[in-house]
C-alpha positions as CSV (number, residue, x, y, z in Angstrom):
1,X,0.5,24.0,9.8
2,X,-2.0,25.6,12.1
3,X,-1.6,25.1,16.0
4,X,-3.5,21.9,16.9
5,X,-7.3,22.0,17.7
6,X,-8.2,18.9,18.6
7,X,-11.9,18.0,19.3
8,X,-13.2,17.2,22.5
9,X,-11.8,13.2,22.7
10,X,-13.6,13.3,26.1
11,X,-17.0,11.8,25.0
12,X,-18.2,8.1,26.1
13,X,-16.9,5.1,23.9
14,X,-19.1,5.3,20.7
15,X,-17.0,2.1,19.0
16,X,-15.1,-0.8,20.7
17,X,-13.3,-3.7,18.9
18,X,-12.6,-6.4,21.2
19,X,-10.1,-9.1,20.5
20,X,-10.1,-8.8,17.0
21,X,-8.7,-12.1,15.4
22,X,-8.7,-12.4,11.4
23,X,-6.7,-15.2,9.7
24,X,-5.3,-15.5,6.2
25,X,-3.5,-18.3,4.7
26,X,-0.2,-18.3,6.5
27,X,-0.7,-14.9,8.3
28,X,-1.9,-13.9,11.4
29,X,-3.1,-10.5,10.3
30,X,-5.4,-9.5,13.5
31,X,-4.2,-11.4,17.1
32,X,-6.6,-10.0,19.4
33,X,-6.6,-6.4,18.4
34,X,-8.6,-3.7,20.3
35,X,-9.6,-0.5,19.4
36,X,-11.8,2.1,21.5
37,X,-12.9,5.6,20.0
38,X,-15.0,8.1,21.5
39,X,-17.8,10.2,20.2
40,X,-16.2,13.4,19.3
41,X,-12.7,12.5,19.2
42,X,-10.2,12.0,16.3
43,X,-8.8,8.6,17.1
44,X,-5.2,8.1,14.9
45,X,-4.6,4.4,14.4
46,X,-0.9,4.2,13.9
47,X,1.5,1.3,12.8
48,X,4.1,0.0,10.2
49,X,3.4,-1.5,6.8
50,X,1.3,-4.9,7.7
51,X,0.8,-4.2,11.2
52,X,-3.2,-4.9,10.7
53,X,-4.6,-1.6,10.7
54,X,-6.1,-2.1,7.0
55,X,-7.5,-5.6,8.1
56,X,-8.8,-4.0,11.2
57,X,-10.5,-1.2,9.2
58,X,-12.1,-3.6,6.8
59,X,-13.3,-6.1,9.4
60,X,-15.0,-2.6,10.8
61,X,-16.7,-1.6,7.7
62,X,-17.8,-5.4,6.8
63,X,-15.3,-5.9,4.1
64,X,-13.8,-8.7,6.2
65,X,-15.6,-10.9,8.5
66,X,-13.7,-11.7,11.9
67,X,-12.9,-15.1,13.0
68,X,-12.9,-14.0,16.6
69,X,-13.6,-11.1,19.2
70,X,-16.6,-8.4,19.0
71,X,-17.9,-5.1,17.9
72,X,-20.1,-2.7,20.1
73,X,-21.3,0.1,18.0
74,X,-23.0,3.2,20.2
75,X,-23.7,0.3,23.0
76,X,-25.0,-2.2,20.4
77,X,-23.4,-5.1,19.1
78,X,-22.2,-4.6,15.2
79,X,-22.4,-8.2,13.3
80,X,-21.8,-6.8,9.5
81,X,-22.4,-9.7,6.5
82,X,-20.8,-7.0,4.1
83,X,-20.3,-3.5,3.3
84,X,-23.7,-2.5,2.9
85,X,-24.5,-3.5,6.4
86,X,-21.4,-1.6,7.8
87,X,-23.1,1.7,6.1
88,X,-26.5,0.9,7.4
89,X,-24.7,0.8,11.1
90,X,-23.3,4.2,10.4
91,X,-19.5,3.4,9.6
92,X,-17.9,5.0,6.5
93,X,-14.5,4.5,5.3
94,X,-13.0,6.9,3.0
95,X,-9.8,5.2,1.3
96,X,-7.1,6.3,-0.2
97,X,-7.6,5.6,-3.4
98,X,-11.2,7.6,-3.0
99,X,-14.4,5.5,-4.1
100,X,-15.8,7.8,-6.4
101,X,-17.0,7.6,-9.9
102,X,-14.7,10.3,-12.2
103,X,-17.0,10.3,-15.0
104,X,-20.4,11.1,-12.7
105,X,-21.5,14.5,-11.2
106,X,-20.8,15.2,-7.5
107,X,-24.3,14.8,-6.9
108,X,-24.8,11.7,-8.6
109,X,-21.9,10.5,-6.6
110,X,-23.1,11.6,-3.5
111,X,-26.6,9.8,-3.9
112,X,-25.5,6.9,-5.9
113,X,-27.9,4.0,-5.4
114,X,-29.9,6.3,-3.0
115,X,-31.2,9.3,-4.8
116,X,-34.7,10.9,-4.3
117,X,-36.9,9.7,-6.7
118,X,-40.6,9.4,-7.6
119,X,-40.9,5.9,-8.8
120,X,-38.6,5.3,-11.4
121,X,-37.4,9.4,-12.3
122,X,-34.8,10.5,-10.0
123,X,-36.0,13.9,-8.6
124,X,-33.0,15.9,-9.8
125,X,-33.3,19.1,-8.2
126,X,-34.1,17.7,-4.9
127,X,-30.6,15.9,-5.2
128,X,-28.8,18.9,-6.7
129,X,-30.3,20.9,-3.6
130,X,-29.3,18.5,-1.1
131,X,-25.8,18.0,-2.6
132,X,-25.4,21.8,-2.5
133,X,-26.0,21.9,1.1
134,X,-23.6,19.2,1.8
135,X,-21.1,21.0,-0.1
136,X,-21.4,24.4,1.7
137,X,-21.5,22.9,5.0
138,X,-18.1,21.6,4.1
139,X,-17.0,24.6,3.0
140,X,-16.8,23.8,-0.9
141,X,-16.9,26.1,-3.7
142,X,-17.7,23.5,-6.4
143,X,-20.9,22.7,-8.0
144,X,-23.0,19.8,-7.6
145,X,-23.0,19.3,-11.3
146,X,-19.2,19.7,-11.8
147,X,-18.0,16.0,-13.2
148,X,-15.9,14.7,-10.2
149,X,-13.0,13.6,-12.5
150,X,-12.3,17.3,-13.4
151,X,-12.5,18.6,-9.7
152,X,-9.0,18.9,-8.1
153,X,-7.5,16.2,-5.5
154,X,-9.0,18.4,-2.3
155,X,-12.5,19.0,-3.6
156,X,-12.5,15.2,-4.4
157,X,-11.9,14.6,-1.0
158,X,-14.7,16.7,0.3
159,X,-17.0,14.9,-2.0
160,X,-15.9,11.8,-0.3
161,X,-16.5,13.3,3.1
162,X,-19.5,14.4,1.7
163,X,-20.7,11.2,0.8
164,X,-20.2,9.8,4.3
165,X,-22.2,12.4,5.5
166,X,-25.4,11.2,3.1
167,X,-25.2,8.3,5.2
168,X,-25.4,9.8,8.5
169,X,-22.1,8.0,9.4
170,X,-21.4,8.0,13.1
171,X,-17.6,6.9,12.3
172,X,-15.8,8.0,9.5
173,X,-12.6,6.1,9.1
174,X,-9.9,8.0,6.6
175,X,-7.1,6.2,5.4
176,X,-3.9,8.4,4.5
177,X,-5.9,11.3,3.6
178,X,-3.1,13.5,3.2
179,X,-1.1,11.3,0.5
180,X,-2.2,13.5,-2.4
181,X,-3.0,16.8,-0.7
182,X,-0.7,20.1,-0.7
183,X,-0.5,21.9,2.5
184,X,-3.3,24.4,2.2
185,X,-5.7,21.7,0.8
186,X,-4.9,19.8,4.0
187,X,-5.8,22.3,6.2
188,X,-9.2,22.9,4.7
189,X,-9.6,19.0,5.2
190,X,-8.4,19.3,8.5
191,X,-11.2,21.9,9.5
192,X,-13.9,19.8,8.2
193,X,-12.4,16.6,10.6
194,X,-12.8,19.2,13.6
195,X,-15.9,20.0,12.5
196,X,-17.2,16.6,12.1
197,X,-15.7,15.6,15.4
198,X,-17.2,19.0,17.2
199,X,-20.7,17.2,15.9
200,X,-20.1,14.0,18.1
201,X,-18.9,11.8,15.3
202,X,-15.9,9.7,15.9
203,X,-12.9,10.2,13.2
204,X,-10.5,7.2,12.7
205,X,-7.5,8.9,11.1
206,X,-5.1,6.6,9.6
207,X,-1.5,8.4,8.6
208,X,2.4,7.7,8.7
209,X,3.1,11.6,9.0
210,X,3.4,12.1,12.6
211,X,3.3,15.9,12.5
212,X,-0.2,15.7,11.2
213,X,-1.0,13.3,13.5
214,X,-0.1,15.4,16.4
215,X,-1.7,18.2,14.8
216,X,-5.0,16.6,14.0
217,X,-5.6,13.8,16.4
218,X,-6.5,13.3,20.2
219,X,-5.2,10.0,20.9
220,X,-4.0,7.3,18.9
221,X,-3.9,3.6,19.0
222,X,-0.3,1.9,18.2
223,X,-0.4,-1.6,16.1
224,X,2.4,-4.0,15.8
225,X,2.4,-7.4,14.3
226,X,-1.5,-7.7,14.2
227,X,-1.9,-6.4,18.0
228,X,-3.0,-3.0,19.8
229,X,0.5,-2.5,21.6
230,X,-0.5,1.5,23.5
231,X,-2.9,4.0,23.7
232,X,-1.5,7.5,23.5
233,X,-2.4,10.9,24.5
234,X,-1.1,12.8,21.7
235,X,-1.0,16.0,23.4
236,X,1.8,14.5,25.9
237,X,3.5,12.2,23.3
238,X,6.6,12.6,21.6
239,X,7.1,11.3,18.0
240,X,10.0,9.2,19.3
241,X,7.5,7.6,21.5
242,X,5.3,6.7,19.0
243,X,8.1,5.5,16.8
244,X,9.5,3.4,19.7
245,X,6.1,1.6,20.0
246,X,5.5,1.2,16.4
247,X,8.7,-0.8,15.8
248,X,9.1,-2.4,19.4
249,X,12.2,-1.4,21.2
250,X,13.1,-5.1,21.7
251,X,12.9,-6.0,18.1
252,X,15.7,-8.8,17.5
253,X,17.7,-8.4,14.4
254,X,17.2,-10.6,11.7
255,X,20.3,-13.0,11.3
256,X,21.6,-12.9,8.0
257,X,24.0,-15.4,6.3
258,X,27.3,-13.4,5.1
259,X,28.3,-13.7,1.6
260,X,31.1,-11.4,-0.1
261,X,29.8,-8.1,-0.8
262,X,29.3,-7.3,-4.9
263,X,32.3,-4.9,-6.4
264,X,33.1,-3.6,-9.5
265,X,30.9,-1.3,-12.0
266,X,27.2,-1.0,-11.8
267,X,24.9,-3.0,-13.8
268,X,22.3,0.0,-13.3
269,X,23.2,3.8,-12.5
270,X,20.2,5.7,-11.7
271,X,21.2,9.2,-12.5
272,X,18.0,10.8,-11.7
273,X,14.1,9.6,-12.1
274,X,11.5,12.0,-12.0
275,X,7.8,11.4,-12.1
276,X,5.7,14.8,-11.9
277,X,5.7,15.9,-8.1
278,X,5.6,12.3,-6.9
279,X,9.1,11.2,-7.1
280,X,12.6,12.4,-7.6
281,X,15.1,9.6,-6.9
282,X,19.0,10.2,-8.0
283,X,22.3,8.5,-7.5
284,X,20.9,5.0,-7.0
285,X,23.4,2.1,-8.4
286,X,22.8,-1.9,-8.3
287,X,26.0,-4.1,-9.4
288,X,25.9,-7.7,-10.9
289,X,25.2,-10.0,-8.1
290,X,23.8,-7.0,-5.7
291,X,20.5,-7.0,-4.1
292,X,19.8,-3.5,-3.5
293,X,16.6,-3.3,-0.7
294,X,14.1,-0.1,-1.3
295,X,12.2,0.6,1.9
296,X,9.5,3.1,2.8
297,X,6.1,3.8,4.1
298,X,2.9,3.1,1.4
299,X,3.2,6.0,-1.3
300,X,7.0,7.0,-0.6
301,X,7.5,5.8,-4.4
302,X,9.0,2.6,-4.5
303,X,6.8,0.9,-7.0
304,X,6.7,4.1,-9.0
305,X,10.4,4.1,-9.0
306,X,10.3,0.4,-10.7
307,X,7.5,1.1,-13.3
308,X,9.6,4.1,-14.4
309,X,12.5,2.3,-14.9
310,X,10.4,-0.4,-16.8
311,X,8.8,2.0,-18.9
312,X,5.4,1.4,-17.6
313,X,4.9,5.1,-16.3
314,X,6.0,8.4,-17.8
315,X,8.9,10.3,-16.4
316,X,12.1,11.5,-16.9
317,X,14.6,8.8,-16.5
318,X,18.2,9.2,-16.8
319,X,20.0,5.9,-15.9
320,X,22.6,3.6,-17.3
321,X,22.7,0.2,-18.1
322,X,26.5,-1.2,-18.4
323,X,27.6,2.1,-18.8
324,X,25.2,3.0,-22.1
325,X,22.0,5.3,-21.5
326,X,19.4,3.1,-20.5
327,X,16.7,4.0,-23.2
328,X,13.0,4.0,-21.8
329,X,10.6,3.7,-24.4
330,X,8.1,1.3,-22.7
331,X,8.1,-2.2,-21.2
332,X,9.3,-3.9,-24.9
333,X,12.0,-1.9,-25.1
334,X,13.0,-2.6,-21.2
335,X,12.6,-6.3,-21.9
336,X,14.7,-5.9,-24.8
337,X,17.3,-4.1,-22.6
338,X,17.2,-6.8,-20.3
339,X,15.0,-5.5,-17.6
340,X,12.6,-7.7,-16.0
341,X,9.7,-6.5,-13.7
342,X,7.9,-8.5,-11.3
343,X,4.9,-6.6,-10.4
344,X,2.9,-5.9,-7.0
345,X,-0.3,-7.6,-8.3
346,X,1.0,-10.9,-9.5
347,X,-2.4,-11.9,-10.8
348,X,-3.4,-8.4,-12.3
349,X,-0.1,-7.2,-13.8
350,X,2.3,-10.8,-13.6
351,X,0.1,-13.3,-15.0
352,X,-2.5,-14.7,-17.4
353,X,-4.5,-16.7,-14.9
354,X,-6.6,-18.3,-17.6
355,X,-3.5,-19.9,-19.5
356,X,-1.3,-22.7,-18.5
357,X,1.7,-22.9,-16.6
358,X,4.3,-23.5,-19.2
359,X,2.4,-21.0,-21.6
360,X,2.7,-18.3,-18.8
361,X,6.4,-19.1,-18.4
362,X,7.3,-19.2,-22.0
363,X,5.5,-15.8,-23.2
364,X,8.1,-13.3,-22.3
365,X,10.8,-15.5,-24.5
366,X,8.6,-16.4,-27.6
367,X,5.4,-14.5,-27.6
368,X,1.7,-15.6,-27.9
369,X,2.3,-17.9,-31.0
370,X,4.7,-20.3,-29.5
371,X,4.8,-23.8,-30.4
372,X,3.7,-25.6,-27.2
373,X,6.4,-28.1,-27.5
374,X,8.9,-25.8,-27.6
375,X,7.5,-23.7,-24.8
376,X,7.4,-27.0,-22.7
377,X,10.8,-27.9,-23.3
378,X,12.5,-24.5,-22.4
379,X,10.5,-24.0,-19.2
380,X,10.4,-27.7,-17.8
381,X,13.9,-27.1,-16.5
382,X,13.4,-23.6,-15.3
383,X,9.8,-24.8,-13.5
384,X,11.5,-27.9,-11.9
385,X,14.7,-25.7,-10.9
386,X,12.1,-23.3,-9.2
387,X,10.2,-26.1,-7.5
388,X,6.9,-25.0,-9.1
389,X,4.0,-27.2,-7.8
390,X,1.8,-28.2,-10.7
391,X,-0.4,-30.6,-12.1
392,X,0.5,-30.3,-16.1
393,X,2.0,-27.7,-18.0
394,X,-1.3,-27.1,-19.2
395,X,-2.8,-26.5,-15.7
396,X,-4.1,-22.7,-15.7
397,X,-1.7,-21.0,-13.3
398,X,-4.8,-19.4,-11.6
399,X,-5.6,-22.6,-9.9
400,X,-2.1,-22.5,-7.8
401,X,-1.2,-21.2,-4.6
402,X,0.1,-17.8,-4.0
403,X,3.5,-18.9,-4.0
404,X,3.7,-21.0,-7.0
405,X,2.2,-18.5,-8.9
406,X,5.0,-16.2,-8.0
407,X,7.4,-18.6,-9.1
408,X,5.9,-18.9,-12.5
409,X,6.2,-15.0,-12.5
410,X,10.2,-15.3,-11.8
411,X,10.2,-18.5,-14.6
412,X,8.7,-16.1,-17.2
413,X,12.0,-14.1,-16.7
414,X,14.5,-16.8,-16.0
415,X,13.1,-18.3,-19.5
416,X,14.0,-15.1,-21.2
417,X,16.8,-13.8,-19.5
418,X,17.6,-10.8,-17.7
419,X,20.1,-8.5,-16.8
420,X,18.3,-6.5,-14.0
421,X,15.4,-7.9,-11.9
422,X,12.9,-5.3,-10.6
423,X,10.9,-6.9,-7.8
424,X,8.0,-5.1,-6.3
425,X,6.5,-6.6,-2.9
426,X,7.3,-10.4,-4.3
427,X,6.4,-12.1,-1.2
428,X,3.0,-10.2,-0.4
429,X,0.1,-12.8,0.3
430,X,2.8,-15.7,0.6
431,X,3.3,-18.1,3.6
432,X,6.7,-18.3,5.3
433,X,7.6,-21.1,3.4
434,X,6.8,-19.9,0.3
435,X,8.9,-16.7,0.9
436,X,11.9,-18.6,1.9
437,X,11.8,-20.4,-1.3
438,X,11.4,-17.1,-3.1
439,X,14.4,-15.6,-1.6
440,X,16.3,-18.7,-2.1
441,X,15.6,-18.1,-6.1
442,X,16.6,-14.3,-5.9
443,X,19.8,-15.3,-4.1
444,X,20.8,-17.6,-7.0
445,X,20.1,-15.2,-9.6
446,X,21.9,-12.5,-8.0
447,X,24.8,-15.0,-7.5
448,X,24.4,-15.6,-11.2
449,X,25.1,-12.3,-12.0
450,X,21.6,-10.6,-12.3
451,X,21.4,-7.0,-10.6
452,X,18.3,-7.0,-8.4
453,X,16.2,-3.9,-7.2
454,X,13.9,-4.7,-4.3
455,X,11.1,-3.1,-2.9
456,X,9.2,-4.7,0.2
457,X,7.2,-3.4,2.9
458,X,8.8,-5.9,4.9
459,X,11.6,-4.3,6.6
460,X,13.2,-7.8,7.7
461,X,13.2,-9.3,4.7
462,X,15.2,-6.5,3.1
463,X,17.7,-6.6,6.3
464,X,17.7,-10.2,5.8
465,X,18.3,-10.6,1.9
466,X,19.7,-6.9,0.8
467,X,23.3,-6.2,0.4
468,X,22.2,-2.3,0.4
469,X,19.1,-0.8,1.7
470,X,17.8,2.9,0.4
471,X,14.8,4.4,2.3
472,X,12.3,6.3,0.2
473,X,10.4,9.0,1.7
474,X,7.6,11.3,0.2
475,X,9.2,10.2,-3.5
476,X,13.3,10.4,-2.5
477,X,15.9,8.5,-1.7
478,X,16.9,10.0,1.9
479,X,19.3,7.6,3.2
480,X,21.3,4.5,2.3
481,X,22.1,2.0,4.9
482,X,24.2,-1.2,5.2
483,X,22.0,-4.0,6.8
484,X,25.2,-5.8,8.1
485,X,25.8,-3.1,10.7
486,X,22.9,-0.9,10.8
487,X,20.5,-2.0,13.6
488,X,16.7,-2.6,12.1
489,X,15.4,0.3,14.4
490,X,17.7,2.8,13.0
491,X,16.2,1.8,9.5
492,X,12.9,1.6,11.0
493,X,13.1,5.1,12.3
494,X,14.1,6.6,8.9
495,X,11.7,5.1,6.9
496,X,8.6,6.2,9.3
497,X,10.4,9.7,10.3
498,X,12.1,10.9,7.2
499,X,15.1,11.6,9.6
500,X,18.1,9.5,10.2
501,X,18.5,8.8,13.9
């Protein structure tokens, strides 16, 4: 990394977000949050997963409407009825998953929906010339006619930035831009960011990597539990001070119910799992009756690890199941071996929303052609045991609450039977009561001898319910903690920095 060369950062406030409130069912995502960004500034937005950063930015972009508070952009109130209003006002958000059409050319992506035209005909030469000018301005060496999907990720990042410039954006939000970039590519993007700040634009930079934050940023706002808890001058603030603000020095430790520590031979032994350059995990074990938690920031590799073990993503998997080599040929093989996955997105990956509750619950055990009566008989006691609230066995599962949908996903695997349960963000979107219900069921499964591997962004949930917590950082498992004895703040420090305190 080169020496930090921040933008001016001393210009007048270009953006003010005051007292922003946003409620979701069971969650107060933003609780009077404030953010002030100056013209010509690279302003970093920091906080643990779930701190409210993404919600605040979606409100700024017009994707969400706030329940309270106000936004002032360039001295004028900003009220967005949707994302197009945000774009028209000069707000551009470059998400970690780049919002580009891979099958279209660079020029087509840059001017999608607003290409220069004469009547119904696009003026291709004019569009290409304008695209070429933007690419050159950002220091890109690719062609406007290149297909975006064929470009390296750094060029795709530059394309996304160029797209923001086509709307004459005043405020550019960059969400984890370094997640897929190498050091040299990141320097190119940093150079572009500095140039944009020098033009008087405001850059909001979201990242968990504190070395990058210190290099590129002028100031940082730290969020915790939906609120802003401090604004810091990055030239004079240490990483330890930022971490303390993010995790809260006075955070109470979670009280947990003591139970015997599982012992005996491992049910699942992960000798090594590698997936390209994004994951390299080794030496992880889960015993029958044990809940092993996976902590880490977004992109740390938790989801990739679970999917690789389940055969949902390709990779090198060397693992043992009850002492025998684990064959990973795909999800069907994993299910036959006794592995079950509760995926991060229950609606997209875990359920058939148009099918009934009983049909969803029986499908893993009986398949698509299961007789209705048999499926109902098999699943009725499981659904009752989980406390699933539903009008009838044939009620479409898409009509249930989020907590009851998640219970149906569990019911599917309980009906089938399992030896290892892989849980990926199982309480996302659930209210407090639904979370408590779910963890009671998971502990009951563990007590019945199931080995549980639990990935969660909610560190408090891991310290309360896991017997062991592994921290994943940038694709590797770097530290193992006993949540009975390790302070939660120490685990959080390792999650954020990648170093043990």
